[in-house]
N, CA, C, O and the ligand as a Tripos MOL2 file, in Angstrom:
@<TRIPOS>MOLECULE
protein
  313   311    79     0     0
PROTEIN
NO_CHARGES

@<TRIPOS>ATOM
      1 N         119.5540  148.3360   90.0930 N.3       1 MET1
      2 CA        120.4600  147.1300   90.5460 C.3       1 MET1
      3 C         121.8080  147.4260   90.3690 C.2       1 MET1
      4 O         122.1810  148.1980   89.4860 O.2       1 MET1
      5 N         122.6460  146.8140   91.2200 N.am      2 GLN2
      6 CA        124.0660  147.0340   91.1260 C.3       2 GLN2
      7 C         124.8750  145.7850   90.7710 C.2       2 GLN2
      8 O         124.5180  144.6730   91.1580 O.2       2 GLN2
      9 N         126.0070  145.9890   90.0050 N.am      3 HIS3
     10 CA        126.6340  144.6960   89.6110 C.3       3 HIS3
     11 C         128.1180  145.0550   89.8570 C.2       3 HIS3
     12 O         128.4860  146.2280   89.9090 O.2       3 HIS3
     13 N         128.9270  144.0440   90.0020 N.am      4 THR4
     14 CA        130.3410  144.2020   90.3780 C.3       4 THR4
     15 C         131.0550  143.7010   89.1680 C.2       4 THR4
     16 O         130.8910  142.5180   88.8690 O.2       4 THR4
     17 N         131.8460  144.4710   88.4190 N.am      5 CYS5
     18 CA        132.7000  144.1920   87.4530 C.3       5 CYS5
     19 C         133.7880  143.0290   87.7390 C.2       5 CYS5
     20 O         134.7150  143.2530   88.5180 O.2       5 CYS5
     21 N         133.6680  141.9500   87.1760 N.am      6 SER6
     22 CA        134.6090  140.8960   87.4270 C.3       6 SER6
     23 C         136.1770  141.1860   86.9290 C.2       6 SER6
     24 O         137.0590  140.3980   87.2700 O.2       6 SER6
     25 N         136.4240  142.1270   86.2650 N.am      7 ILE7
     26 CA        137.6400  142.4040   85.7520 C.3       7 ILE7
     27 C         138.3390  143.4470   86.6400 C.2       7 ILE7
     28 O         139.4700  143.2100   87.0670 O.2       7 ILE7
     29 N         137.6950  144.6040   86.9330 N.am      8 CYS8
     30 CA        138.2720  145.6790   87.8860 C.3       8 CYS8
     31 C         137.7180  145.8210   89.0860 C.2       8 CYS8
     32 O         138.2870  146.5410   89.9060 O.2       8 CYS8
     33 N         136.5180  145.1730   89.4150 N.am      9 GLY9
     34 CA        135.8010  145.1950   90.7490 C.3       9 GLY9
     35 C         135.0480  146.4510   90.9090 C.2       9 GLY9
     36 O         134.5650  146.7130   92.0100 O.2       9 GLY9
     37 N         134.9100  147.2100   89.9600 N.am     10 THR10
     38 CA        134.0710  148.4030   90.0020 C.3      10 THR10
     39 C         132.6170  147.9750   90.4220 C.2      10 THR10
     40 O         132.2160  146.9510   89.8680 O.2      10 THR10
     41 N         131.8000  148.5570   91.2680 N.am     11 VAL11
     42 CA        130.5610  148.3250   91.4760 C.3      11 VAL11
     43 C         129.8490  149.4870   90.6570 C.2      11 VAL11
     44 O         130.0780  150.6750   90.8820 O.2      11 VAL11
     45 N         129.0470  149.0770   89.7760 N.am     12 TYR12
     46 CA        128.2860  150.0290   88.8480 C.3      12 TYR12
     47 C         126.8350  149.7750   88.8850 C.2      12 TYR12
     48 O         126.4010  148.6610   89.1800 O.2      12 TYR12
     49 N         126.0260  150.8260   88.5800 N.am     13 ASP13
     50 CA        124.5970  150.7020   88.2790 C.3      13 ASP13
     51 C         124.2550  149.9270   86.9980 C.2      13 ASP13
     52 O         124.7890  150.1800   85.9180 O.2      13 ASP13
     53 N         123.4730  149.1110   87.1530 N.am     14 PHE14
     54 CA        123.0840  148.3000   86.0180 C.3      14 PHE14
     55 C         121.5290  148.3690   85.7250 C.2      14 PHE14
     56 O         120.6800  147.8720   86.4650 O.2      14 PHE14
     57 N         121.3190  148.9160   84.7810 N.am     15 VAL15
     58 CA        119.8090  149.3370   84.4730 C.3      15 VAL15
     59 C         119.3400  148.3560   83.2430 C.2      15 VAL15
     60 O         119.8420  148.3970   82.1200 O.2      15 VAL15
     61 N         118.5130  147.6540   83.5640 N.am     16 TRP16
     62 CA        118.0220  146.6520   82.4460 C.3      16 TRP16
     63 C         116.5450  146.4300   82.6470 C.2      16 TRP16
     64 O         116.0950  146.1740   83.7630 O.2      16 TRP16
     65 N         115.8390  146.5210   81.6460 N.am     17 LYS17
     66 CA        114.3280  146.2450   81.7600 C.3      17 LYS17
     67 C         114.0610  144.9650   81.0000 C.2      17 LYS17
     68 O         114.6030  144.7300   79.9190 O.2      17 LYS17
     69 N         113.2050  144.1360   81.5980 N.am     18 GLU18
     70 CA        112.8610  142.8580   81.0560 C.3      18 GLU18
     71 C         112.3370  143.1830   79.6280 C.2      18 GLU18
     72 O         111.6210  144.1390   79.3300 O.2      18 GLU18
     73 N         112.8170  142.2270   78.8030 N.am     19 GLY19
     74 CA        112.4770  142.4670   77.3500 C.3      19 GLY19
     75 C         113.3160  143.2370   76.4450 C.2      19 GLY19
     76 O         113.1600  143.3060   75.2260 O.2      19 GLY19
     77 N         114.2320  143.8180   77.1440 N.am     20 THR20
     78 CA        115.2970  144.7050   76.2770 C.3      20 THR20
     79 C         116.4720  144.0640   76.2740 C.2      20 THR20
     80 O         116.7150  143.2120   77.1290 O.2      20 THR20
     81 N         117.3720  144.4010   75.2870 N.am     21 PRO21
     82 CA        118.7420  143.7750   75.1830 C.3      21 PRO21
     83 C         119.5480  144.0510   76.5350 C.2      21 PRO21
     84 O         119.3090  145.0910   77.1480 O.2      21 PRO21
     85 N         120.3920  143.2450   76.9620 N.am     22 LEU22
     86 CA        121.3160  143.5620   78.0630 C.3      22 LEU22
     87 C         122.2430  144.7140   77.5170 C.2      22 LEU22
     88 O         122.4670  144.9100   76.3220 O.2      22 LEU22
     89 N         122.7590  145.4610   78.5910 N.am     23 PRO23
     90 CA        123.7410  146.5450   78.2570 C.3      23 PRO23
     91 C         124.8530  145.9810   77.4760 C.2      23 PRO23
     92 O         125.2720  144.8480   77.7110 O.2      23 PRO23
     93 N         125.3520  146.7390   76.5460 N.am     24 LYS24
     94 CA        126.3870  146.3700   75.5670 C.3      24 LYS24
     95 C         127.6990  145.6960   76.2360 C.2      24 LYS24
     96 O         128.2850  144.7880   75.6460 O.2      24 LYS24
     97 N         128.1110  146.1540   77.4290 N.am     25 ASN25
     98 CA        129.2410  145.8090   77.9770 C.3      25 ASN25
     99 C         129.0350  144.7420   79.0570 C.2      25 ASN25
    100 O         129.9910  144.2460   79.6540 O.2      25 ASN25
    101 N         127.6720  144.3780   79.3090 N.am     26 PHE26
    102 CA        127.5060  143.5150   80.4160 C.3      26 PHE26
    103 C         128.1570  142.0910   80.2110 C.2      26 PHE26
    104 O         128.1460  141.5580   79.1010 O.2      26 PHE26
    105 N         128.7310  141.4870   81.3330 N.am     27 PRO27
    106 CA        128.7690  141.9600   82.6760 C.3      27 PRO27
    107 C         129.7850  142.8080   83.1630 C.2      27 PRO27
    108 O         130.0270  142.8790   84.3680 O.2      27 PRO27
    109 N         130.3980  143.4590   82.3080 N.am     28 PHE28
    110 CA        131.5220  144.3390   82.6240 C.3      28 PHE28
    111 C         131.1240  145.7760   82.6940 C.2      28 PHE28
    112 O         130.1470  146.1670   82.0540 O.2      28 PHE28
    113 N         131.8480  146.6040   83.4570 N.am     29 CYS29
    114 CA        131.3820  148.0090   83.6350 C.3      29 CYS29
    115 C         131.7480  148.9070   82.4420 C.2      29 CYS29
    116 O         131.2600  150.0360   82.3770 O.2      29 CYS29
    117 N         132.5820  148.4560   81.5040 N.am     30 SER30
    118 CA        132.9740  149.1830   80.3800 C.3      30 SER30
    119 C         133.4500  148.4580   79.3100 C.2      30 SER30
    120 O         133.7590  147.2780   79.4720 O.2      30 SER30
    121 N         133.5750  149.1160   78.0090 N.am     31 GLU31
    122 CA        134.0990  148.3790   77.0190 C.3      31 GLU31
    123 C         135.5730  147.9630   77.2180 C.2      31 GLU31
    124 O         135.9870  146.9460   76.6630 O.2      31 GLU31
    125 N         136.3330  148.6820   77.9540 N.am     32 ARG32
    126 CA        137.7210  148.3820   78.3130 C.3      32 ARG32
    127 C         137.6190  147.0350   78.9530 C.2      32 ARG32
    128 O         138.2050  146.0760   78.4520 O.2      32 ARG32
    129 N         136.9490  146.9270   79.9650 N.am     33 CYS33
    130 CA        136.9130  145.7380   80.7750 C.3      33 CYS33
    131 C         136.3570  144.4790   79.8810 C.2      33 CYS33
    132 O         136.8230  143.3420   79.9580 O.2      33 CYS33
    133 N         135.4680  144.8060   79.1700 N.am     34 LYS34
    134 CA        134.9630  143.6530   78.2990 C.3      34 LYS34
    135 C         136.0940  143.2050   77.3000 C.2      34 LYS34
    136 O         136.2360  142.0110   77.0360 O.2      34 LYS34
    137 N         136.8630  144.1340   76.7700 N.am     35 ALA35
    138 CA        137.9030  143.7760   75.9840 C.3      35 ALA35
    139 C         139.0600  143.0600   76.7490 C.2      35 ALA35
    140 O         139.7630  142.2060   76.2090 O.2      35 ALA35
    141 N         139.2030  143.4480   77.9930 N.am     36 ALA36
    142 CA        140.1560  142.9200   78.7550 C.3      36 ALA36
    143 C         139.9350  141.3680   79.0760 C.2      36 ALA36
    144 O         140.8370  140.5310   79.1090 O.2      36 ALA36
    145 N         138.5240  141.1230   79.3160 N.am     37 ASP37
    146 CA        138.1860  139.7950   79.6020 C.3      37 ASP37
    147 C         138.3950  138.9920   78.2810 C.2      37 ASP37
    148 O         138.8580  137.8540   78.3690 O.2      37 ASP37
    149 N         138.0730  139.5330   77.0220 N.am     38 LEU38
    150 CA        138.1010  138.8490   75.7540 C.3      38 LEU38
    151 C         139.5270  138.5360   75.3790 C.2      38 LEU38
    152 O         139.8440  137.4900   74.8140 O.2      38 LEU38
    153 N         140.5040  139.6310   75.7690 N.am     39 ALA39
    154 CA        141.8260  139.3400   75.5800 C.3      39 ALA39
    155 C         142.3270  138.0780   76.4240 C.2      39 ALA39
    156 O         143.0570  137.2220   75.9250 O.2      39 ALA39
    157 N         141.9190  138.0410   77.6150 N.am     40 LYS40
    158 CA        142.3370  136.9720   78.3860 C.3      40 LYS40
    159 C         141.8050  135.6490   77.8260 C.2      40 LYS40
    160 O         142.5190  134.6550   77.6920 O.2      40 LYS40
    161 N         140.5810  135.6960   77.5260 N.am     41 TRP41
    162 CA        140.0920  134.4740   76.9790 C.3      41 TRP41
    163 C         140.7350  134.0400   75.6020 C.2      41 TRP41
    164 O         141.0250  132.8640   75.3850 O.2      41 TRP41
    165 N         140.9510  135.0880   74.6510 N.am     42 LEU42
    166 CA        141.7150  135.0000   73.4150 C.3      42 LEU42
    167 C         143.0990  134.3950   73.5530 C.2      42 LEU42
    168 O         143.5330  133.5540   72.7650 O.2      42 LEU42
    169 N         143.7450  134.8470   74.5550 N.am     43 ASN43
    170 CA        145.1540  134.4480   74.7610 C.3      43 ASN43
    171 C         145.1200  132.9870   75.2090 C.2      43 ASN43
    172 O         145.9950  132.2070   74.8320 O.2      43 ASN43
    173 N         144.2400  132.6530   75.9120 N.am     44 GLU44
    174 CA        144.1690  131.1670   76.4440 C.3      44 GLU44
    175 C         143.8320  130.3810   75.1820 C.2      44 GLU44
    176 O         144.4610  129.3650   74.8870 O.2      44 GLU44
    177 N         142.8960  130.8290   74.4880 N.am     45 GLU45
    178 CA        142.4830  130.0250   73.2450 C.3      45 GLU45
    179 C         143.5900  129.9430   72.1940 C.2      45 GLU45
    180 O         143.8210  128.9850   71.4560 O.2      45 GLU45
    181 N         144.2220  131.0910   72.2520 N.am     46 TYR46
    182 CA        145.2230  131.2300   71.1180 C.3      46 TYR46
    183 C         146.4200  130.2010   71.2810 C.2      46 TYR46
    184 O         147.0830  129.7820   70.3310 O.2      46 TYR46
    185 N         146.6210  129.8290   72.6810 N.am     47 ALA47
    186 CA        147.6870  128.8880   72.9160 C.3      47 ALA47
    187 C         147.3220  127.4250   72.4300 C.2      47 ALA47
    188 O         148.1860  126.5620   72.2700 O.2      47 ALA47
    189 N         146.1020  127.2370   72.2310 N.am     48 ILE48
    190 CA        145.6280  125.8690   71.8650 C.3      48 ILE48
    191 C         145.3110  125.9990   70.2540 C.2      48 ILE48
    192 O         145.8040  125.1830   69.4740 O.2      48 ILE48
    193 N         144.5920  126.9050   69.8680 N.am     49 SER49
    194 CA        144.1170  126.8590   68.5790 C.3      49 SER49
    195 C         144.5730  128.1080   67.7670 C.2      49 SER49
    196 O         145.4700  128.8520   68.1640 O.2      49 SER49
    197 N         143.9790  128.2640   66.7500 N.am     50 SER50
    198 CA        144.1300  129.0040   65.6760 C.3      50 SER50
    199 C         143.8290  130.4330   65.4890 C.2      50 SER50
    200 O         143.8810  131.2020   66.4500 O.2      50 SER50
    201 N         143.5030  130.8510   64.2480 N.am     51 PRO51
    202 CA        143.2040  132.2480   64.1550 C.3      51 PRO51
    203 C         142.2580  132.8940   65.1980 C.2      51 PRO51
    204 O         141.3060  132.2970   65.7030 O.2      51 PRO51
    205 N         142.5960  134.1120   65.4590 N.am     52 LEU52
    206 CA        141.6290  134.7110   66.4780 C.3      52 LEU52
    207 C         140.3980  135.2500   65.6570 C.2      52 LEU52
    208 O         140.5710  135.7010   64.5250 O.2      52 LEU52
    209 N         139.2650  135.2040   66.1880 N.am     53 PRO53
    210 CA        138.1670  135.6270   65.5950 C.3      53 PRO53
    211 C         137.9050  137.1690   65.5600 C.2      53 PRO53
    212 O         136.8720  137.7320   65.9240 O.2      53 PRO53
    213 N         139.0030  137.7260   65.0670 N.am     54 SER54
    214 CA        139.1000  139.2960   64.9430 C.3      54 SER54
    215 C         137.9550  139.8740   64.1870 C.2      54 SER54
    216 O         137.7310  141.0750   64.3350 O.2      54 SER54
    217 N         137.2200  139.1810   63.4140 N.am     55 LEU55
    218 CA        136.3890  139.8330   62.6580 C.3      55 LEU55
    219 C         135.1270  140.2260   63.3260 C.2      55 LEU55
    220 O         134.3780  141.0990   62.8880 O.2      55 LEU55
    221 N         134.8980  139.4480   64.5530 N.am     56 ILE56
    222 CA        133.6870  139.6580   65.3510 C.3      56 ILE56
    223 C         133.9440  140.9190   66.2730 C.2      56 ILE56
    224 O         133.0750  141.2970   67.0580 O.2      56 ILE56
    225 N         135.0880  141.5160   66.1610 N.am     57 LEU57
    226 CA        135.4890  142.6030   67.1120 C.3      57 LEU57
    227 C         135.1270  144.0500   66.4840 C.2      57 LEU57
    228 O         135.2940  144.2700   65.2850 O.2      57 LEU57
    229 N         134.6780  144.9070   67.2730 N.am     58 SER58
    230 CA        134.6260  146.3270   66.7680 C.3      58 SER58
    231 C         135.9250  146.9030   66.6590 C.2      58 SER58
    232 O         136.8980  146.3900   67.2100 O.2      58 SER58
    233 N         135.9930  147.9620   65.9640 N.am     59 ASP59
    234 CA        137.3570  148.6120   65.8350 C.3      59 ASP59
    235 C         137.9140  149.0450   67.3070 C.2      59 ASP59
    236 O         139.0990  148.9670   67.6330 O.2      59 ASP59
    237 N         136.9200  149.4860   68.0870 N.am     60 THR60
    238 CA        137.3190  149.8840   69.4310 C.3      60 THR60
    239 C         137.8530  148.6570   70.2750 C.2      60 THR60
    240 O         138.8180  148.7600   71.0320 O.2      60 THR60
    241 N         137.2520  147.6690   70.1090 N.am     61 GLU61
    242 CA        137.6030  146.3410   70.7420 C.3      61 GLU61
    243 C         138.9790  145.9540   70.2710 C.2      61 GLU61
    244 O         139.8530  145.6520   71.0840 O.2      61 GLU61
    245 N         139.1930  145.9570   68.9310 N.am     62 ARG62
    246 CA        140.4050  145.6350   68.3900 C.3      62 ARG62
    247 C         141.7000  146.4500   68.9910 C.2      62 ARG62
    248 O         142.7720  146.0090   69.4070 O.2      62 ARG62
    249 N         141.2210  147.7850   68.8890 N.am     63 GLU63
    250 CA        142.3770  148.6330   69.4940 C.3      63 GLU63
    251 C         142.7010  148.4340   70.9310 C.2      63 GLU63
    252 O         143.8650  148.5350   71.3200 O.2      63 GLU63
    253 N         141.6980  148.1490   71.7530 N.am     64 LEU64
    254 CA        141.9130  147.8200   73.1620 C.3      64 LEU64
    255 C         142.6280  146.6220   73.4730 C.2      64 LEU64
    256 O         143.4520  146.5210   74.3820 O.2      64 LEU64
    257 N         142.2070  145.5250   72.5150 N.am     65 LEU65
    258 CA        143.0340  144.2240   72.6560 C.3      65 LEU65
    259 C         144.3460  144.4870   72.3060 C.2      65 LEU65
    260 O         145.2010  144.1690   73.1320 O.2      65 LEU65
    261 N         144.6870  144.9780   71.3000 N.am     66 VAL66
    262 CA        146.1690  145.4060   70.8490 C.3      66 VAL66
    263 C         146.7350  146.0830   71.9780 C.2      66 VAL66
    264 O         147.8220  145.6840   72.3960 O.2      66 VAL66
    265 N         146.1670  147.0360   72.5260 N.am     67 GLU67
    266 CA        146.6040  147.7360   73.6070 C.3      67 GLU67
    267 C         147.0530  146.9700   74.7530 C.2      67 GLU67
    268 O         148.0730  147.2080   75.3990 O.2      67 GLU67
    269 N         146.1590  145.9580   74.9780 N.am     68 LEU68
    270 CA        146.3340  145.0510   76.1590 C.3      68 LEU68
    271 C         147.3080  143.7310   75.8090 C.2      68 LEU68
    272 O         147.5580  142.8710   76.6520 O.2      68 LEU68
    273 N         147.7750  143.7050   74.5540 N.am     69 GLY69
    274 CA        148.9160  142.8600   74.2810 C.3      69 GLY69
    275 C         148.3790  141.5690   73.4580 C.2      69 GLY69
    276 O         149.0900  140.5910   73.2230 O.2      69 GLY69
    277 N         147.1690  141.6870   73.0950 N.am     70 ALA70
    278 CA        146.6610  140.5320   72.2550 C.3      70 ALA70
    279 C         147.2400  140.6030   70.8890 C.2      70 ALA70
    280 O         147.4390  141.7230   70.4190 O.2      70 ALA70
    281 N         147.5320  139.5620   70.2020 N.am     71 ASP71
    282 CA        148.1570  139.5440   69.0360 C.3      71 ASP71
    283 C         147.0860  139.4030   67.9280 C.2      71 ASP71
    284 O         146.6190  138.2990   67.6490 O.2      71 ASP71
    285 N         146.7340  140.4560   67.3470 N.am     72 LEU72
    286 CA        145.5680  140.4240   66.3700 C.3      72 LEU72
    287 C         146.1240  140.6480   64.9500 C.2      72 LEU72
    288 O         145.3780  140.9910   64.0330 O.2      72 LEU72
    289 N         147.3160  140.4680   64.7980 N.am     73 ASP73
    290 CA        147.8890  140.7070   63.4360 C.3      73 ASP73
    291 C         147.5920  139.4720   62.5770 C.2      73 ASP73
    292 O         148.2740  138.4550   62.7000 O.2      73 ASP73
    293 N         146.6040  139.5550   61.7310 N.am     74 ASP74
    294 CA        146.1260  138.3660   60.9430 C.3      74 ASP74
    295 C         147.0790  137.8270   59.9450 C.2      74 ASP74
    296 O         147.1000  136.6480   59.5910 O.2      74 ASP74
    297 N         147.9540  138.8640   59.4620 N.am     75 ASP75
    298 CA        149.0310  138.4140   58.6820 C.3      75 ASP75
    299 C         150.2080  137.5610   59.1970 C.2      75 ASP75
    300 O         151.0120  136.9920   58.4600 O.2      75 ASP75
    301 N         150.2190  137.5360   60.4910 N.am     76 ASP76
    302 CA        151.2750  136.9540   61.2050 C.3      76 ASP76
    303 C         151.0970  135.4920   61.7890 C.2      76 ASP76
    304 O         151.9040  135.0050   62.5810 O.2      76 ASP76
    305 N         149.9020  134.7980   61.2980 N.am     77 ILE77
    306 CA        149.5150  133.6090   61.7630 C.3      77 ILE77
    307 C         150.0880  132.5530   60.8890 C.2      77 ILE77
    308 O         149.9620  132.6410   59.6680 O.2      77 ILE77
    309 N         150.6960  131.5840   61.4320 N.am     78 ASP78
    310 CA        151.4390  130.5900   60.5880 C.3      78 ASP78
    311 C         150.2720  129.5520   60.0080 C.2      78 ASP78
    312 O         150.5890  128.6160   59.2730 O.2      78 ASP78
    313 ZN        135.4160  147.0530   85.1120 Zn       79 ZN79
@<TRIPOS>BOND
     1     1     2 1
     2     2     3 1
     3     3     4 2
     4     3     5 am
     5     5     6 1
     6     6     7 1
     7     7     8 2
     8     7     9 am
     9     9    10 1
    10    10    11 1
    11    11    12 2
    12    11    13 am
    13    13    14 1
    14    14    15 1
    15    15    16 2
    16    15    17 am
    17    17    18 1
    18    18    19 1
    19    19    20 2
    20    19    21 am
    21    21    22 1
    22    22    23 1
    23    23    24 2
    24    23    25 am
    25    25    26 1
    26    26    27 1
    27    27    28 2
    28    27    29 am
    29    29    30 1
    30    30    31 1
    31    31    32 2
    32    31    33 am
    33    33    34 1
    34    34    35 1
    35    35    36 2
    36    35    37 am
    37    37    38 1
    38    38    39 1
    39    39    40 2
    40    39    41 am
    41    41    42 1
    42    42    43 1
    43    43    44 2
    44    43    45 am
    45    45    46 1
    46    46    47 1
    47    47    48 2
    48    47    49 am
    49    49    50 1
    50    50    51 1
    51    51    52 2
    52    51    53 am
    53    53    54 1
    54    54    55 1
    55    55    56 2
    56    55    57 am
    57    57    58 1
    58    58    59 1
    59    59    60 2
    60    59    61 am
    61    61    62 1
    62    62    63 1
    63    63    64 2
    64    63    65 am
    65    65    66 1
    66    66    67 1
    67    67    68 2
    68    67    69 am
    69    69    70 1
    70    70    71 1
    71    71    72 2
    72    71    73 am
    73    73    74 1
    74    74    75 1
    75    75    76 2
    76    75    77 am
    77    77    78 1
    78    78    79 1
    79    79    80 2
    80    79    81 am
    81    81    82 1
    82    82    83 1
    83    83    84 2
    84    83    85 am
    85    85    86 1
    86    86    87 1
    87    87    88 2
    88    87    89 am
    89    89    90 1
    90    90    91 1
    91    91    92 2
    92    91    93 am
    93    93    94 1
    94    94    95 1
    95    95    96 2
    96    95    97 am
    97    97    98 1
    98    98    99 1
    99    99   100 2
   100    99   101 am
   101   101   102 1
   102   102   103 1
   103   103   104 2
   104   103   105 am
   105   105   106 1
   106   106   107 1
   107   107   108 2
   108   107   109 am
   109   109   110 1
   110   110   111 1
   111   111   112 2
   112   111   113 am
   113   113   114 1
   114   114   115 1
   115   115   116 2
   116   115   117 am
   117   117   118 1
   118   118   119 1
   119   119   120 2
   120   119   121 am
   121   121   122 1
   122   122   123 1
   123   123   124 2
   124   123   125 am
   125   125   126 1
   126   126   127 1
   127   127   128 2
   128   127   129 am
   129   129   130 1
   130   130   131 1
   131   131   132 2
   132   131   133 am
   133   133   134 1
   134   134   135 1
   135   135   136 2
   136   135   137 am
   137   137   138 1
   138   138   139 1
   139   139   140 2
   140   139   141 am
   141   141   142 1
   142   142   143 1
   143   143   144 2
   144   143   145 am
   145   145   146 1
   146   146   147 1
   147   147   148 2
   148   147   149 am
   149   149   150 1
   150   150   151 1
   151   151   152 2
   152   151   153 am
   153   153   154 1
   154   154   155 1
   155   155   156 2
   156   155   157 am
   157   157   158 1
   158   158   159 1
   159   159   160 2
   160   159   161 am
   161   161   162 1
   162   162   163 1
   163   163   164 2
   164   163   165 am
   165   165   166 1
   166   166   167 1
   167   167   168 2
   168   167   169 am
   169   169   170 1
   170   170   171 1
   171   171   172 2
   172   171   173 am
   173   173   174 1
   174   174   175 1
   175   175   176 2
   176   175   177 am
   177   177   178 1
   178   178   179 1
   179   179   180 2
   180   179   181 am
   181   181   182 1
   182   182   183 1
   183   183   184 2
   184   183   185 am
   185   185   186 1
   186   186   187 1
   187   187   188 2
   188   187   189 am
   189   189   190 1
   190   190   191 1
   191   191   192 2
   192   191   193 am
   193   193   194 1
   194   194   195 1
   195   195   196 2
   196   195   197 am
   197   197   198 1
   198   198   199 1
   199   199   200 2
   200   199   201 am
   201   201   202 1
   202   202   203 1
   203   203   204 2
   204   203   205 am
   205   205   206 1
   206   206   207 1
   207   207   208 2
   208   207   209 am
   209   209   210 1
   210   210   211 1
   211   211   212 2
   212   211   213 am
   213   213   214 1
   214   214   215 1
   215   215   216 2
   216   215   217 am
   217   217   218 1
   218   218   219 1
   219   219   220 2
   220   219   221 am
   221   221   222 1
   222   222   223 1
   223   223   224 2
   224   223   225 am
   225   225   226 1
   226   226   227 1
   227   227   228 2
   228   227   229 am
   229   229   230 1
   230   230   231 1
   231   231   232 2
   232   231   233 am
   233   233   234 1
   234   234   235 1
   235   235   236 2
   236   235   237 am
   237   237   238 1
   238   238   239 1
   239   239   240 2
   240   239   241 am
   241   241   242 1
   242   242   243 1
   243   243   244 2
   244   243   245 am
   245   245   246 1
   246   246   247 1
   247   247   248 2
   248   247   249 am
   249   249   250 1
   250   250   251 1
   251   251   252 2
   252   251   253 am
   253   253   254 1
   254   254   255 1
   255   255   256 2
   256   255   257 am
   257   257   258 1
   258   258   259 1
   259   259   260 2
   260   259   261 am
   261   261   262 1
   262   262   263 1
   263   263   264 2
   264   263   265 am
   265   265   266 1
   266   266   267 1
   267   267   268 2
   268   267   269 am
   269   269   270 1
   270   270   271 1
   271   271   272 2
   272   271   273 am
   273   273   274 1
   274   274   275 1
   275   275   276 2
   276   275   277 am
   277   277   278 1
   278   278   279 1
   279   279   280 2
   280   279   281 am
   281   281   282 1
   282   282   283 1
   283   283   284 2
   284   283   285 am
   285   285   286 1
   286   286   287 1
   287   287   288 2
   288   287   289 am
   289   289   290 1
   290   290   291 1
   291   291   292 2
   292   291   293 am
   293   293   294 1
   294   294   295 1
   295   295   296 2
   296   295   297 am
   297   297   298 1
   298   298   299 1
   299   299   300 2
   300   299   301 am
   301   301   302 1
   302   302   303 1
   303   303   304 2
   304   303   305 am
   305   305   306 1
   306   306   307 1
   307   307   308 2
   308   307   309 am
   309   309   310 1
   310   310   311 1
   311   311   312 2
@<TRIPOS>SUBSTRUCTURE
     1 MET1         2 RESIDUE 1 A MET
     2 GLN2         6 RESIDUE 1 A GLN
     3 HIS3        10 RESIDUE 1 A HIS
     4 THR4        14 RESIDUE 1 A THR
     5 CYS5        18 RESIDUE 1 A CYS
     6 SER6        22 RESIDUE 1 A SER
     7 ILE7        26 RESIDUE 1 A ILE
     8 CYS8        30 RESIDUE 1 A CYS
     9 GLY9        34 RESIDUE 1 A GLY
    10 THR10       38 RESIDUE 1 A THR
    11 VAL11       42 RESIDUE 1 A VAL
    12 TYR12       46 RESIDUE 1 A TYR
    13 ASP13       50 RESIDUE 1 A ASP
    14 PHE14       54 RESIDUE 1 A PHE
    15 VAL15       58 RESIDUE 1 A VAL
    16 TRP16       62 RESIDUE 1 A TRP
    17 LYS17       66 RESIDUE 1 A LYS
    18 GLU18       70 RESIDUE 1 A GLU
    19 GLY19       74 RESIDUE 1 A GLY
    20 THR20       78 RESIDUE 1 A THR
    21 PRO21       82 RESIDUE 1 A PRO
    22 LEU22       86 RESIDUE 1 A LEU
    23 PRO23       90 RESIDUE 1 A PRO
    24 LYS24       94 RESIDUE 1 A LYS
    25 ASN25       98 RESIDUE 1 A ASN
    26 PHE26      102 RESIDUE 1 A PHE
    27 PRO27      106 RESIDUE 1 A PRO
    28 PHE28      110 RESIDUE 1 A PHE
    29 CYS29      114 RESIDUE 1 A CYS
    30 SER30      118 RESIDUE 1 A SER
    31 GLU31      122 RESIDUE 1 A GLU
    32 ARG32      126 RESIDUE 1 A ARG
    33 CYS33      130 RESIDUE 1 A CYS
    34 LYS34      134 RESIDUE 1 A LYS
    35 ALA35      138 RESIDUE 1 A ALA
    36 ALA36      142 RESIDUE 1 A ALA
    37 ASP37      146 RESIDUE 1 A ASP
    38 LEU38      150 RESIDUE 1 A LEU
    39 ALA39      154 RESIDUE 1 A ALA
    40 LYS40      158 RESIDUE 1 A LYS
    41 TRP41      162 RESIDUE 1 A TRP
    42 LEU42      166 RESIDUE 1 A LEU
    43 ASN43      170 RESIDUE 1 A ASN
    44 GLU44      174 RESIDUE 1 A GLU
    45 GLU45      178 RESIDUE 1 A GLU
    46 TYR46      182 RESIDUE 1 A TYR
    47 ALA47      186 RESIDUE 1 A ALA
    48 ILE48      190 RESIDUE 1 A ILE
    49 SER49      194 RESIDUE 1 A SER
    50 SER50      198 RESIDUE 1 A SER
    51 PRO51      202 RESIDUE 1 A PRO
    52 LEU52      206 RESIDUE 1 A LEU
    53 PRO53      210 RESIDUE 1 A PRO
    54 SER54      214 RESIDUE 1 A SER
    55 LEU55      218 RESIDUE 1 A LEU
    56 ILE56      222 RESIDUE 1 A ILE
    57 LEU57      226 RESIDUE 1 A LEU
    58 SER58      230 RESIDUE 1 A SER
    59 ASP59      234 RESIDUE 1 A ASP
    60 THR60      238 RESIDUE 1 A THR
    61 GLU61      242 RESIDUE 1 A GLU
    62 ARG62      246 RESIDUE 1 A ARG
    63 GLU63      250 RESIDUE 1 A GLU
    64 LEU64      254 RESIDUE 1 A LEU
    65 LEU65      258 RESIDUE 1 A LEU
    66 VAL66      262 RESIDUE 1 A VAL
    67 GLU67      266 RESIDUE 1 A GLU
    68 LEU68      270 RESIDUE 1 A LEU
    69 GLY69      274 RESIDUE 1 A GLY
    70 ALA70      278 RESIDUE 1 A ALA
    71 ASP71      282 RESIDUE 1 A ASP
    72 LEU72      286 RESIDUE 1 A LEU
    73 ASP73      290 RESIDUE 1 A ASP
    74 ASP74      294 RESIDUE 1 A ASP
    75 ASP75      298 RESIDUE 1 A ASP
    76 ASP76      302 RESIDUE 1 A ASP
    77 ILE77      306 RESIDUE 1 A ILE
    78 ASP78      310 RESIDUE 1 A ASP
    79 ZN79       313 GROUP 0 **** ****
């Protein structure tokens, strides 16, 4: 089955069998796109509320988010 990444528009093969976990980055093509979507979401949330849930992020996701401009510096929250 094929799926279109909603971040970059890449059409990628999506292999999934019923009863197994979804692919790690679903519905995105890559961890980078997953992080980009998360960054978008976090930036919107951050405008309204409080500390970012950075603890739920993997190190790779944190690095990607910082690279994408998300403010994940926990020490800098008022
Ligand atoms: Zn993508």
